[in-house]
N, C-alpha and C positions, 0 to 999 in steps of 0.2 A: 504494500500500500504506500502510495506516494503522498507526502504532505506538501502542499504548495501554499506558501504564505500569500501569494498574489490573489487567491480566491476571495479573501476578505480584506477590503481596503481600509476598513475602520472597525473600531470596537463597537459592535451593535448593542452591547450591554450598557453603554453609557447613557442611552436614551431611556433606559428602564428606571422608573421611579418606584421605589418600594414604599408601601403605605407606612405611615407613622404608627407608632404604638397607640392604639385607641384607648388603652387603659388610663384611667386617671388615678394618680397617686392619691391615697387617702390623706386628706388634710387633717393634721392633728391640732386640736384646739386645747391649749393649756387650760388647766382648771382656773376658775375665777379666784380673785384674791381671797374672798371669804372661804372658799373651799380649801385653798392652800393654808390659810390660818387654821382651819379646822383640822386638817391633816397634821400640821405641826403641833397643835395643842393635843390632839389625840396621841401622837407619838410621845409627847412629853409626859402626859398623865397616865397612859395605860400601857405603854410598851416598856420592855426592859431596856437597859442602856444601849445594848448592841443594836436593837431595832430602831431606837430613837436616833442614834448616830447615822444608821443606814438611811432612814427616811430624810433626815435633815441634809445629808450629803447628796442624796438623789435630787431633792428639791432645789438646792442652791447651786449644784455643780452641773446638772444635766448629764451626768455620766450614764452610759447605757448599763443595762443589767450585767452584761458580760464584762464591762469595765469595772463595775463594783465587785463582781466575783473575783476578778484577777488583780485588784488593787493591792499593791504591797506597801509596807510601811516606808520603804525607801522612796516611794513616790509622794510621800506626804512631807511637805516642808513647813514645819511649825513656825520657823522664824519669819518667813515671807508670807505665810498664810496662803499657800497654794497646794494644789494636788496635780501631779504630773502623770498622764496616762502613757504608759510605755508597754503595757501588756494587757491581755484580756483572757478570760476563761470562758469557753463555750458552755452550753447547757450540760454537756457531759463532764465538765470539769477539766478539760484539756486547756492548758495555758499556752498562749501563743501571742504573736504581735497583734496590734489593732488591725481592723479590717482594711483600712486604707492609710495612705500617707498622712491624710488630714487627721486621722485618729490619734496620732502622736501629738499631744498638746499639753499645755500647762494652764490650769484654771484657777483664778483667784477665788478665795473663800471668805465669807464674812467671819468676823471674829467669833460669833456664837458657834459656828461649825468647828472652827479651830479649837476652841475651848472644849467642845464635846469630844473631838478626836483625841485631844490630850488625855482627857479623863478615860476614854475607852482604851487608849494604848496601855494604861496602867492595869486595866482589867482584862484585856484581850488575851485569850489563850495563845501561848507561843506555838508557832507552827514552823515546820522546816521550810515552807514556802514563804514565810514572813508575810502572810496575808493579813489585811486589815479585818476581813470578815471570814475567818476560817470556820469550817464545820468542826464538829466535835473531834474528828479524826485529823484535822489540820489541812483538809482539802478545800477547794473552792466551795462555797456555800450556795445553795439554790436561792435565787432572788424570789422565785415564785412561792416557795414554802415560807420564806420569811414574811412576805407580804400577806400571804393567806393567814398566817398566824396573827399578824397585826390586824388585818381587816376583820378577823373573827372577834378580836377583842374590842374593836371599835365599829364604826358604822360602815357597812359596805357601800352605802350611798356616797360617803365622803372620800373613800380611797379611790384614786385614779389608777389607771393602768400604767405600767412601766413607761410606755411610750408617751403618755400624757405627762408624767412626772419629769421626763427628760426635757421638756420644752419650756417650762417656766423660766429657767435660768437663762434661756436664750432670748428672752424678751426683756425689754427695759423696765418692765413694771414689777418685777419680782423682788429683787434684792432689797430695794428700799421700801417697797410696799408691804412686805410681809414681816420683816424683822422688827 
């Protein structure tokens, strides 16, 4: 069989237009200020220290569940009041790098969260992985089980989903409005 490049003078595929993805990405609406206050109050009144720190950190930092699971103490800077994301733990507890290049970041924290983290560091079980929120065995802890325990102790109507809790810190209305 002979291949002759003169048979096709141009790339006929250039004229083909592929349809755009018709799916709309779900828009996440952060909880209202009042709901955030209720979540933070419930965490302070009804939750143990670990869950209170987890909820406050989630609300004020916008960390993903996987980033909270994989957060190590070396990523917490008490002096500068920041948390640095350099790893994550998937739902199965496997630790690895963030999902994307943008996932590596340093996030400022309000003083109230830094104070809670200092208190939690003193009470936190030591783990070989040096995790901020280790399970009883020292492995990454499940966000879902933590939030379900918390929401069982408080109002399910008040507790937002993980994706909703991620977004308040990315709006300009949260840090000053809730603290």
